[in-house]
N, C-alpha and C positions, 0 to 999 in steps of 0.2 A: 555611553556604551557600558561603562563600568557599573552605572546605576542599574541598567537593564539586567546585567549579569547577576548583580547582587539580588535583585528582585526575583529572578528566575531561580537562583540557588535557594533563596528563602522559601519559595513555593515548593520546590522539590523536597526540602526538609519537612515542610508541613505535611506533604503527601505521605512521606515515609513514616512520620509519627502517627498519622491517621491509620496507616496500615497495621501498625503495631498497637494502636491505642484502644480506646473504649468502643463499645457498641458492636454493630454488625460486621465491622471489618475484621474482628478477631476470629481466629480459628477456634474450633470447638474440639475438645478432647472428651470423648465419651468413655466413662468407666462404669462397669457393672460388677457389683458384688453379688455372689450367690452364697448365702450363709445358712448353714445347717443349724436348725434349732430344734431338732428331734430330742426325744427323751434321753438319748445316750449322751447328749451334750450338757445335760443337767449338772449343776455344780460348778466346779472350777473351770471347766472348758468354756461354757457359755459365759460364766462370770468374767473370765479373762478376755473373751471376745468383746463383751460389752465394755470392759475397762479400756480395751485397746482402741476402739473405733473413734472416740473423740480426738485422740492424738493423731490418728491416721488422717482424719478429716482436716485437722490443722495443717498437717504436712501437705496435703493436696491443695489446700487454699494458698499456702505460701508458694508452691510451685506454679500454680496458675497465675498468681500475681507477678512473680518474678519473671516468668516467661511470656507474659502477655497473652495468655489463652483463656478461653472460657472452659471451665471444667464442669461437665454435665454428668451428674451421678444418678445411677439407678441402683437400688438395693432390693434384692428379692430374697426373703427368708423362705425356708422350706422345711416342712415336716411331712404330714400326710398329704399336704397340698402346698403349692407356692403362694406367697403373699407379697404384694408390692408394698414395701415399707417406705420407699422414697422413689419418686418418679413414676412413670407408667410406660406402657408399650410405646406410645406415641411421643413421649416427651420426658427427658431427663430433668433433674432438678439442679439448679445452680448450687454448687457445693458450698458457696458462701452463705446460703440461706438455711442450711441444714443444722438442726440441733438433734443430737443423737438420743433416741428413745430406746431403752434396753429391750432386748429380745427375751422371750420367755420360752422354756422348753415345752413341747407338746408333740405327741404323735410319733410316727415313724419317719422314714427317710426316702421321700419321693424325689430323688435328685433329678430324674429325667424330666419331670414336669417343670422344674425350675429352669433347666437348660432350654426347654422349648419356649418358655416365656422370654428368656433372653434372646432367643433366635428371632422371635416376632419383632423385637425392637431394633434389630440390626438391618434396617433398611435405610438407604441413603436419604429418603425423604424424612425419616425420623431422626437421623443423626445430625443433620444440618448440612447446608451447602458447602461449608468449608471445614468439614469434619476431618480430623486426623485419624490415624490408625487406632481403632477402639481396643479397649482392654477388658477382659472378663476374668475375674478372680474368684475361684471356688474355694471355700473353706468348709471342711467336713471332717468328721471323726470316724467314719466307717463306710462300709459298702451300702449301696442303695437297696431298696426293697426289690426292685426288678432290674437286675443287671443288664439283661438283653435290651430292655427299653432304654436304659441309660446309655448304653453304647450306641444305639441308633440315634439318640438325641445328640450325642457328641459328634457323630458323623454329620448330622445336619448343621451343627454349629460350625464345623470346619469349612463347610461350603459357603457360608454366608459372606456376601460381598465379593467372593472370588470371581464370579461370572464364569467366563470360559478361559480365564487365564491359567487355571490350574495352580495358582499361587494363593495360599491362605492369606486373608486380609484382616484377621482378628487375632490379637495376642491372647492366649489362654494360659493362666497360671493356676496351679493347684497347690493348696496348702493342706496337708493332712495332720490332724491333731491326735496324738497318742494312738488310738486303735484305728488307724487309717487302713484303707484297702488299696494296696499299691496298684493292681492292674487298672482300676478305674482312674486313679490319679494320673498314671502314665498315659492312658488313652486320652484323657481330657487335655493334657498340657501341650502347648506348642513346643517345638524344638527351638532352642536358642543357645545363648552363651551365659555361663555363670562365672563371675570373676570373684575370687576369694580375696580376703583382706591382705593376704601375703603375696598377692599378685598372680597366683596360680589360676589358669583359665581352663574351664571345661567347655569345649565347643560341641555343638550338635547334640545336646542332651535335652531331655524333657525338662521343662521349667516346673519341676515338682520339688516341694520343700516339706520335709517330714519332721514333725515336732514331737519329741518324746515327752516334753514337759509343757503343760498348757500355759504356764507363766511366761514362756518364751514367745508366745504368739504375737505380742505387740511388736517386738523387734523384727520378726519376719514380715508381718504385714507392711510395716513402714518401708522396709527394704524393697519388697517386690512392687509395692504401689509406686514408690518414688522412681525406681529404676525403669519400670515399664512406661511410666509417664514420660520420662526424659527420652527414652527410645522412640516413642511416638512423636514427641515434639520435634526432635532433631531429624526425623525421617529415617532413622536407622532401622526401625521396625519394618519398614517397607523394603529397604534395600539390603540390609545385612542381617536382619532378624533382631529380636529383642535380647538385650543384655541385662542381666540382673547382677548388680554389684553388692557384695555382702560386707557388712561391718565386721570388726574384730571379734565381736561376741556372737556372731550369727554364723552357723555352719551349714554347709550343704552336704548331701550324701557323698560317700566315696563313689568313684567311677562305676564300680560293679553293682552298686545299689540302684542304679538307674534301670537295670535290665529287669524285664518282667520275670 
C-alpha cells in the first residue's frame, strides 16, 4: 500500500511539474509595445529608447524564465504609418528569440493607426489558449497628428476582450518623453495603483509616467514592464488591477498631475 501511495505521489509531482514546465502547458503573457519613431523623437529621445530596449528584453526574458510563462512580444513602431518590427497581428514573437534592431526617425505621429494594429491582435485566437491578461505599453513624445482619431482608437482598445462584462481586460500603460501630450496619455492608460519606493501608494490613478529627461527612459520602461508582467502572472491585473512598483530613482507624478 505504501508503494502504491509513493507511486501516486510521484505521479502527481510529475503532473504538477508539467503544468509549470516546458511546452504547451505554459501560460502565455502577451506584451505589445507601441513605439513612436517620428521625427520629433530624433536624437537623444530615440537614441535612449534604442539603448533601453535590449535591457528591457533581458528583464522580460528573466521574468518569463523565473515564473515559467511564455512571453510573447509584439512591437509596433509608428510615424506616418505603423510598422510591425517584431511579431504580427496573428502571432507574437518569443521574447527569447528577439535581438533588438535600432529604430530610426521618420515622418509624423500617426498614433491611432498603431493602436488599431494592436487592437487587431487582441483576439483570443491570436493570444493563445492559456493567455494571461495582456499588456500594451505606449511610448511617445508628443500629441498625435489626428487627436480625434486617436481617441476613437483608444476607445476601441479599451473594449478588446471585455465582451459584455464591462470590465477592461487589457492593461495599458503610457510613457511620455519630454514634450508629451497629457490628455492623450491619460486617455490611453488603464487605472491602477502606483507604489513608490518610500511605500506611498497612489490608487485609482492612470498608469501614466512622464519623463522630463530622455536618459531616464530605461529605468521607467523596466519598472512598468516588470510590474505589469508580475500583475498579469499573479492574476492581480484581473482581480485588483495592475500595480506598478517604482524604484528609488524613478518618480511618478504628484497626485494633482494626473488630472487632465
